[in-house]
N, C-alpha and C positions, 0 to 999 in steps of 0.2 A: 630348846637344841638336844636334849634329852631323845626323843621322838625321831627325830633326824640322823641321830644317832645310831639308832636301832634297828632304822632300815637301812644301813649303810651296812651294817654287822650282819643282818640277815643274809642278805645280797653276798656280803664274802664269805659267809657259809657257803652257797652255796658253787661259789669258786676258788674253795682252797678245801686242804682236807689237813686233818689234826693229824701229828703223827708224833711218835717218841722222840723225845731231846735228849739225842744223845753226843757227849763228848763232843764230836765234830759236825756235828747239824749245828749246835747252841754258837760254834765258831761259827760259822759260815751264815748265820739268820742277821739279816739287813735288821736297823732297826724301822721303826714306824711312830706316827704320830699323828694327831687329830686337829684338822685346821678348820677352824671356826671364820664364816663369813657372814655379813649381813647386807644382802644382795638387795639393790634400791631401782624403784621407777624412774622415769627420765624427770619428774619433778623432786626426785629427794626423797620422796617418802619410801615406806620399807615394806617390799614386796615380801621376804623370806628370809628366815633365817636359816642356812647351811652349814653343814660337819662333813669335813670330806676325810677321807681315812686316808695317809700318805706314807708311802715307804721315804726310808733314807736313801735315793739311790744315789747319794755323791759317797755312801760306803762300797759301792759295788768297783768291782776292778774291772777295767775293758779287758777281754777275751777271756775271762774267767767265768762272770757273770752276766756277760751278754758278749755280742760280735760286732756291733751296728747299730746307730742310733739314727734317728730321722728326722726332722723337724718340721711340724706342717703349719705352711705359713702361705695365707692366701695375698694375691696381690693389691695392692686397694685399686690398680685401674679392673682389674676383672669385676671388683663388687661396684663400680661405677658402669662399666660396659653392660653389668645384668640388668641394673637397676633400671640402665637407657632405653633395653629389650622390651623389660615390662611396662616402660609409660610406653612405649610407642606401640607396642602391640596389645594396649589394654588390657595384660594378663592380669590374675588376682595375685596378690602376694602374702603368701601365710609364712609361718612362723612353728617350726616344730623342736622338739631339744629330745636328743638319745638317752633317752633314763641310761646312770654311771656308764655314759659313752665306753671308757678304758678298761671295763671290767668286762669287755666283750671281747676284748683282744685273747688268742688263747696260745698260751707262752710255749716253745718249747724246750726253753731252758728250765735245769732243775736250780727251783726259787725257795729261801724258808726265808719267814718273818716270824719275831715272835708275838703271839696273841696281842689283839689291842687291848689298851690301857681300858681299866673298869669293863672289861666283856672277857676277861680269863674265866677257862673252862674249867669250874670248883672242882670236876670229878678227874681232869687231867692240870694242874696247873703248870707240869713242867712241860706239858708238848707246843711243839711251835706250829705252825701254819705253812704247810707247804702247798703253794701258789698253785692252780690249773689253770689260772686265767690271768690276765694284765690286771696293774695296780698305779694308781698316780703314783710318779716320785719315780719310778724306775729307770733306768738311764735309756732303755728301749723301747718306754710305753708307747711313746710314739709310732713308732717305727711297727710294733706289733698291731694296733688299732687301725694302719694306713691298709695291713695286708687284709685285714677282718672284712674293714668298709670297701675294698677295693673286688671282693668277693661277691656278684651279682646273687648267689646262690643265698646269702645271709639274711638273715630275719632280726630283727630289735623292733625292742618295747620303743615307742615312741609315745612321746606326752604334744598334742597341739597346740600351741601357744597362742592361738586366733591369727589376727591381719599384723603382719608386722610396723610393732612402732618401738623399738629399742633392742639393738643387737653392739654389741661391743662398745660399750658405752656411746653411742651414736642414738640419737634420736630420727622417729621416720614420720613424717608427718603428710599426709597425705589427702587430697582432695578428687573433685571428679577427674582433671588433666593434669593435675601436678603434683610430683612429689619433690620433698624436700631433708633433704640431712643436716641436720643440727647437730656439733657439737657443745652447745653451749655448756651443758649440765660439764663436759671435763675440763673445758677452760676456765669455769667456775674454780673446778678442782686446782690445776692449775698456777694459778690466781693466790687461794688460798696458801698452795706448797711454798707458791715462794714469797710471800707478806707483802702481797702486791693486789692486796683486794680494795682500796683506800687508794691506789695512785690514780695521777690522772693520763686521760689517753687520749691518743695520738693517731691524725690520718690515714699516715703511712708507716709498714713496719721499718723501714729503712731511709734514712738521711741518704739527699743526695750529695751533699756537701763533703763528705766526708766516705775517704777510700779505707777500709778496715784491711791493714797489713799483720804479718805476723811480728815486726817490731813497732810497736807505740806503744806507749804507755809501762807501767808499771804492771807488774806480776798481780795477775787475781790469786785474792788469798784463798780461797775456796774451790779450787779445779770440780773437786764432786757434784757440786752445786751446779756447778757448770757445764759439766754431763748431761747432768740428770734434767735440767732445764731443756738442753736442747731434743733430747731422749725424748720429751716431754712434747715439745713443737714438731717434733716427726712423724707422730699421731696426729696431731691436729691437723697437718696438710692433709688427710685423709680428705675432710670436706674444705677447708679451706686454703682451693690451690693457688691463691694470690701470694703466699709467705712463702711457699717452695722456695724461691731464687734466695731469700733471706736467708732461713734453714739451713742451704746445702751452703751457705756462703761461711755462716758462722761456724756451721759441721767441721768446716775444715782447721777450727783452732782450739780442737779438743784438745789435744795433746800438752798444748802449754797457752791454756788463756790469757790474755791479758785485760785488766780495768777496762778501756775501750770496749771491747768484747762483749764483757758481761753486760756493760750498760748498754749499747746495741740488742744484747739477747733482751735484755730487759725492754725495752722501746717494742721490740715484736710482742713480750707479754700485754705493753699499754695499749698497741694498737688493738690487739686480740680482744683488749676488756671492751673498747669503744665500738666496738663492732661485735660485740657478743651474741646478739642476735640474729647473725648472717649465718646462711646457710647455701649448699650447693643445690639446685634448684634444678629439675631435669621437666621439662612440658611437652606436651605430645605434640606435633608438629607436622605437618603435610610435606615440609622440607627435607625430604631423604635421600640428599646426595653427599658424599663424603668431601670436608673441608679439611686442611690441615693447614697449620701455619707453623714455619720453623724458623727460628734467627740465630745467628752467632755473636755473640758481643767481642769481637775479633782482638786477642792480643793484650788484652784490657786487664790483665789480672797484673797488680804491680808486683804480687810475691815470685811470680816466675812465668810472667808474658803468654800462662796460655789462655784459651779463648772459652768464654763460656757460652755452650749453646744450649737451647731448650725449645721446646714443640709443643703443641696441642692441640687435639686430631676430633672433630664432630664425629662422631658414629654416624657410620650407616651399614646397611647389609651387605656392601661392596667389597672387595681386597683388591686393595691399591697398586701392590707392587706387581702382580702379573699384568694391571692394566700400565704402569710406567715402562714396562720390559718389553711388552707390544706397543708404546709408543701409542698409547691410545686415550693418557694426561699427559697433560702440556705444565710447565710448573712456571708458574705466572709471577708476576713483581708485584709484592705489595708495598704501598707507601708505608714509613715508618708509621705514621698518624692512626693506620689501620693494623699494624703487625700486632697481633697479641701476644705473640709470643715473646714478646720485649719483657712484658710482666714477669720473664720466668729467666731472664739473661742480665735485666740490673735495674739498680731504683730509679722511681721514675719520680716525680714532681704529681702530686696528689690530682690534677684534671684528669691528667692522662692515667695514673695509676688505679682509678676512679671509672674513667671508662673503661679500661681492659678486664677489671676487675665484673664489669658487668656484662662483658662479654666471656668469661668462665662461669659466667651463669650463678653466681655468687651474689646473693640479695637479701633484702630482711627477710625473713621467714612472714610476717605477717604482707607483707606485700606481694609476696611470689605466692600464696595462699589464695586472695584478692582475686575475683573472680571479675573479668572484664577487664582486668588493665594489663594495660601494655608493658612489659617488662623492655628496660633501657637496650638490651641487645636484639631485643623484637623490632625496634625503632627502624626506618628505611637505610637499607645499607648505603654508604658512600661508593664514590663512582671505582673505586679503586676495591673495594669490597665487590659489588656488583659485579667486576670483570670477572675476578676471582672465582663467583660463586658461577658464573655464565659457565665459563671453559669447562669448569668440572660440569655441571649439569647437563651439558649438551653431549654427554659421552653415550 
């Protein structure tokens, strides 16, 4: 870890000035600490040891040390859209890393910070750092970095990580015309975290025989554990679209989880264990029309009688809204046997759940990458699905 620390401090020396610590400055100086992390590859092997100097931003006072904050969040749908275009257009997909990204942001506020532990200047032990650039942990760090990143004239030191194979805890597997996103490693982490590594699997994430409500059973003894489990499952939805309804439903009880809610949450985790090698599959195709399925489970929520709606979009380069307004797109009826959005609005029996899961392009990784194998969703469509596709493709 020591070598990594030295590199961070050298970079910090370039981004800050040592100034004399008067009583006023010493009072204003926020704290900092070293954060150590072991970065792993998708197979669990060690990639590198990482050390990061982080400011104690929780000590900052709003409107005194910063004016506004900003959260850099990418939508999961954006990631899926970009990867769809990559496969359709046969683009090369590479990954780069911006060295010490946040330290590129230029501060307009005056921020003081004590010298990093174990790296104090022996000649000026009473001096503090006056930051010229951003630092991880500052309340306004994301906003400052985003402003810098938005400036097209900015230049950064980049590290080429080669072909994309692992990002944000997601494994990326590719061959000639197929790309698969898998969160197997992350699911194993969730199972271990909630002591379910040795549990029995199940075929579906929710039972069809029981409707969850706010008034069923005793209180769950550890509400924090329930919320952490739901938080973990929400991230798994990025590649496991078929659990979206189950996770959304269970999220409604986070304020006051009951024992049946936790058992249902465990069932979702047991389902993920049963299908741990499944992933979201993108395959190049000559079929380039836009197809959208939407459905609503009308007034079927026993808590408030509200409806649950869901939709899935098979993306092309066309924009459907303008075509609807110009009446160039007709909305067609789809039989319940072909209504893919059903999986997003209600619990389903295993045969129907498995069929619609394949329509969402969630398959076992090995099967998806096997050459010459026709996946279930690529089989001949039923009559209702074919009619819907034909109406769209005739535009």
